[in-house]
C-alpha positions, 0 to 999 in steps of 0.5 A: 279204467276198470269199468267199475261204473260201466252201465250206470247213469249218474247225476252230479250236482255242483259238477262244474268245479271242485268235488263235484267235477272231480266225482263226475270225472272219476265216475265217467273214467270208470264207464258211467254215463255222467250228467253234471248240473250246475247254476254256472252254465258257462263253466258246466258246458265247458267242462262237460265238452272238455271231458267229452273230448277226452273220450268220457260220456259226460253231459251238462244240464243247467240246474238250480238245486233249490228249485223243485221244478228244476229237479223234476225236469233234470231227473225226468230228462235223464231217465227219458234219455238214458232209460234209468238213473242209478246214482245221484251225487248231491254235491252242490253247496255254498259256504259264507263266513258269518258268525251268528251275530253277523248272519242275516236271516236272508243269508241263513235261509239261502245257505239252508236252501242250497245245502239242505233243501237242495239235498232233500229235493235231490234225495226225493227225486232220486228215490222216485226215479230209482225205487223200481231197480235200486241205486245209490245216493251220495250226499256231500256233507262236511266235517262241519256237519260233525263239529262246530265252527264259530265262523260258519253257523249256517254252514254247520247247521245245513251240513249237520242236517244233511248228515242226519237226513241221510240216515233217515232216508237210508232207513226208509229205503231199506225198510221199504225194500227199494234197493237204494243205498244212501250215504254221506261223505264228510270232507275236511278242508279241500282245495276247491273254489268253495273254500278258496272263496270263503277264505278270500272273502276275509281281509288278507291278514285275517285270511292268511292267519286262518289258512295257517291255523287250518293247516296246523290243525290237519294231522296230514299237514295239507288240504285235500285234493278234490280227486281224493274226496272223489275216490270215496264218492266213487266207492259209494256210488259203485257196487263195491259198497253194496252193504253200505248204507246210512254211513258217514265216510269222513275224508279229512286228513285226520282233522276230526281224530283229535 
């Protein structure tokens, strides 16, 4: 621990597992007070207690990122309890394999609600809480926000939306002199429950073929570990990235370099 995040208060959505959990641990290990939020209360509570037992300053809040009221409650509670909010990592997301001909309007809207509207609400509430003293907003997009995939059109649309929304918010914050940096992170395929569940929903034979095909398209030849993405989130959350805003940081093992 070098104290890169000492004195900072961080909120990480979807923090009970995967990239969110790894990002929370990375920030807390560098001295931040981290509030993880998730709809999975049992897992979120268990993970926060595990990190506290390890000596980290971590708290848990039950939180539905699609709820405007939940966002207001969480942010106001954090500011009231800790005096300020410095970083919000909008990580919560879902992915459902459904080609456009099979996707339902309900499924499409659910994906946009969690992945896109949740980021909008989180960014808006973060700006409200941070604009008097500055801060950093890190929105987790995906390489699926950069390139298309015939199996997940709703996910493509949501993550592409996060990419451009991030740039818009970054420009507004800069022009208004808020001192808030807004950036997006674009992971490739990561060994997380989100990826495992999406692939696992397919028939076994199809899932095996897809898994092998994915590995064959990644120049580094493997899935990323959540901690590898978390280190990039940590950089954008910290003051080390003080001149970085409106940027997209791709973490994909070379997948989109072809």
